N, C-alpha and C positions, 0 to 999 in steps of 0.2 A: 121661846118665840116660835110660833107655828107658821107654816107656809102652805099655800094651796096653788093648784094649777089655774092658769088664766085661760079660759076657753075662748076660741076665736069669736064667738058671738058676744063676748064681754068686752072686746076691744072697742074702745070709744073712737069717735071720729077724730078726736084730738091725737090719739095715739097714731092713727093712720096718717094724719097730716104730717106728723113729725117724721114718721118712717119714710114717707114719700119724698119729703124735703131732704132728708139725709142722703138718700140714694139718688136724688135728682131725677126722679121719675115723673114725667108729665103725661097726662091723658088728653086725648082729643078725639073728635068725631067730625067727619066731613060728609055732608049731604051732597052727593054727586048730582042730584037733580036741581036743587036750589043754589048750590055752591056755598051754603052756610057752614061755618065752622063753629064748633063748640069745643071748649078747652079749659084746662085748669091753669091756675096762675103759674105753677112750676113749668108747665109746657111753654108758656110765653117766655119765662126767664131762660129756659134752655136755649131758645132761639136768639138770645141776646137783646130782647126787647124789654122796655121798662113796663111796670104794672099799668101805667096810664096809656101806653101805646095801643094803637089798633092792631088787632091780630086777624089778618085776612090772608087769602091765598097769595096775593101779591107780596105782602110783607114777608111771608114764609119763604117764597122763592128769592126775594131780594136779600134775605138774611143768609142764604146759602152762598158760599163762595162760587164765583162763576165757573171755576174749573170743575166743580163737583155737581153742577146742576144736571149734567147729562145722566149721572147715576140715578137721580130722582126720576127723570123722564123715562129711562129704561125700566126702572122698578115699577112705575105706574103702569106702563104698557103691559108688562108681564102680569101684574096683579089683576088687571081688568079682564084677563082671559078666564073663562069659567073653569078651565083645566088647572088653573093655579090659585088665584084668589088670595095670595099672600103678598103683602106690600112691605118690602124690607130693603133697606140700604143704609150705608154710613155716609155722613157728610160733615163738612166743616162750616162753622159759622163764626162771625166776628162779633165779640161782645163790646159793650160800651167802653170798656177799658182797653180796647184794641187787641186783647188777647184772643187767640184762636182756640175754639172749643170743638171737640168732636162729638157728634150726636149719632146715636143708633136709632133709626126709625123702624118701627114694626107695626104692621096693621093687618087687619082681616077685612076682606071685601064681603059685604052682605049683598047677595043676589036675590032678585025675584024672577024666577025662571032663568033666562040667560042675560037678564038686564042687571047691571051693577047699579045699586041704589045708594049705598053709603059705605064708608070705610071707618072702622073703629080701630084706634091704635094708641101707641105710646111713643114718647121720645125719652131717651135715656142719655144723660151726659156720660160719655165714656172717655173723657179726656185723659184721665190718669192711665187707663189701660192703653190707649193709643200712644201716650208718651213713652211708656215702657217698650212698646213695640218699635217706636221710632228710634229710640236709643239703641235697641238691639240691631235694627236695620242699619243704623249709622255705623255701629262697630263693624258690621259685616262689610258695609260699603268702604270703610277705611281700609279694611283688610284687602278688599278687592282692588282699590285704586292706590291708596297711599303706600301700601307695602309692596304691591306687585310692580309699581312703577320703578322704584329703585332696584327691585329684584331683577327686573328685565334688563336694567343697565349692567348689573353684576353678571348676569348670565351672558350678555353680549361680550363683555370683556373676557370672561372665562372661555368662551368659544374661540375668540382670537388667540388667547394664550394657549389653548389646547392645540390649535392648528400650528402655532409657532413651535411649540415643543415637539410636535409630531415630526417636524422637519429635522430635528436634532438626532433622531433615532435613539434617544435615551428612553428606554422603556419605563424606567422607574419614574422619571419626571412626567412622562406622558400619562402614566397610571394615576399619579397624584392629581394632575389637571383634569383627567376624566372623572375622578371621584368627586372633585369639587363641583364640576359641572352637573354631575348626577344629583348632588345634594340640592342644587337650586331647583331641579325638577321635582324633588320630593317636597320642598317647601311650597312650590307652586301648587302641587297636588293637595297639600294640607289646607292651603288657603281656599282652594276651590271646594273642598269638602266642608270647610267651615261655613260656607255660604248656604249649605243645605241643612245646617243644624239649628235647632231652636235654642238660642242662647238667651238666658234671662238676665237682664240688667235692671238698673233702677235710675230714677231721676228723669227730669224732662230736658228737652233741648232749651238751653238758656242762652240768651244773646248777650254778648259783651260788646256794646257799641262803642265806636270811636270814629273820629273824623279821618278820612283817607281819600286818596284819589283812585277812583275805580278804573281810570284809564291805565294808571301804573300797574294796578293789580291785574287787569286783563292782559297787559303785555307780559307780566311775569308768568301768568298761567300759560299763555301761548308759547313762551320760550321753553317752559318745562315740558309741555306736551310735545313740542317739536324735537326736544332732546331725546325723548323715548320713541316717538313716532316719526322717524326721520323721512318717511315716505311722503309726508304732507307739509305744505307751507301754510301757516296760519297768519293772516294779515289783519292787524287791528287798525281801524280807521275811526276818526271822530268827525262828525258833521259840525259840531259847535264847540265852544269853550266849555269843557265839562267841569262844573264846580265840585268841590269835595262833598261827600255824602256822609251821613251818620248811620253806620251799620256795623254789623259784626264782620270784620275783614276776613276772618278765617272761614266763616260760614259762606259768605259770598264767593270766596275763593273755591270752596267745595262745589257750589252751584256752577261756576264757570268751568271748573275742571270736568264735571260730569257732562256738561253740554259740549265742550270741545272734544272730549274723548269719544262721545257718541258721534259727533260730526265726522271724526276721522274713521271710526270703526264702520260706520254705515256708508262710507263713500270709498270703497276699495279700488274703484276704477278711475277716481278723480283725485287729484293731489292738492286741491285748493280749498281752504276754509276761510270765510270772510267774517270778521267780527266788527260790527258797526255800533258806535256809541253816539247817542243824540240826547237832546234835552227838550222836554216840554215845559209848560208853565209850572207844573207841580212835581215832575219826576224825571229821573234819568232812565233812559231806555237803552237796553243792550239787545242786539240781535246777532245770533250765531247762525250763519248760513253755510250749508254744504251743497255739493252738486252730485249727491249720491243716489241711492235707490229710492228715497222718498218714503212717505207713509200713506197708505190708502186712505181716502177720505172717510170711509165708513169706520175706520179704526181710530181716527184722531181723537174722538171724545174719551177714549179709554187709556190713552198713553200715560197718564199720570197716576193710574191705579197701581197699587203695590203688586209687584211680581208679574205685571202684565207685559208681554212681549209681542211686538207686532208680527203678524203672520204674513210675511211678504216673500216667502220662498227662500229666505236666507237664514234658515234655522241653524246653520253651522256657525254663525257669528256668536261668539261667547257673550254671556251676560247673565245677570241675576234678576233683572226687572226691578231693581231697587233704586237705581240712580235717579231716574226722573221723578219718582215718588218723593225721594228725599229733597231733590231740588225744588219741587213744588212746595213742599212744607217749609223749606228755608225762606223762600220768597214770600209765602203767605204770612209767616211770622214777622216779616219785616214790613208788612202792610202793602206789599206790591202785588202785581199780577203776572202770570206766566201763561204763555200760549203759543200758538203757531201762526206765522204769517202765511198768507196764501202765496203759493208759487206755481209756476206753470207745471202742468202735468209732466212727470218724469224728469224734473230738473232739480231734484233734491229736496231738502227740508230746511226751513228757517224757523228756529225757536227764538222767542223774544221774552224778556222779562223787564219789569219796571220796578224802580225803587223810589219811594217818595223823597222829595227834597224837604 
């Protein structure tokens, strides 16, 4: 049996269609003058639309999760500058089966003189890649919160023990207590170092839904947070009778933990955090309000981006920039929304999220 090389020019359209479908790569062209969009079927499928659906600029924007639309606006503004001309960003879309997919959008702006005329680009489904990154980030976030929280308690007890032993003037016992306390410092350092490493994991975030009371869960998370962060009082209030929800209790607990920890961390001069639960016709709404340093208006669209940290003059506050990104992903995968409530300038931050009933 003989074999021969297949030249690129010999690749048929059928081969190309199969290849593009397998890698989920769609092509599109946007006429900036007329607003007309041209696209391949795969591009429409990438945005979660059916083959018979209209594909317009409005349907594209509506397909992108509200939390990610600011990325598109910023990318477009950069791309329309003759000094740049590259249109690129990542975003999440919800498909007909309600699953969240990540898309990577890349395009090149075609100029006539200094006038942008059209953009030619691609959309690529990068969900599997993002799921790997998400699990890696989740592992790091667990190391940062789930492990460091009990470690902080252990460290506190050892500090008390060390002070108590020091009063006995027994140098041997004092040295043992000091070494145990030093060991917790080393573990804390290792956890902080792990946050900077590129750890490769597998599999995607899977939800294990069950019926539970989010009010009870919020009270549990608040109690655990106050056990470690004894400087703050966290008050959980309900405006209505809160019905049970169908969700992943562990994941929603993660989201609440991240938001309450942030509320405490970014309000060092105020000791009150308010958690308010309410019900709309179709969803349960949770709001976590602190009275701390707040988030500048210009930076609010970026707060759910991975590794982004607010530049508010408090760079000494520790953090990895992962917590809000993970929280946003958890809520999105439950079919909910997350965002910021408007508060008076300088009066703190109010995060909210919804979960469908």
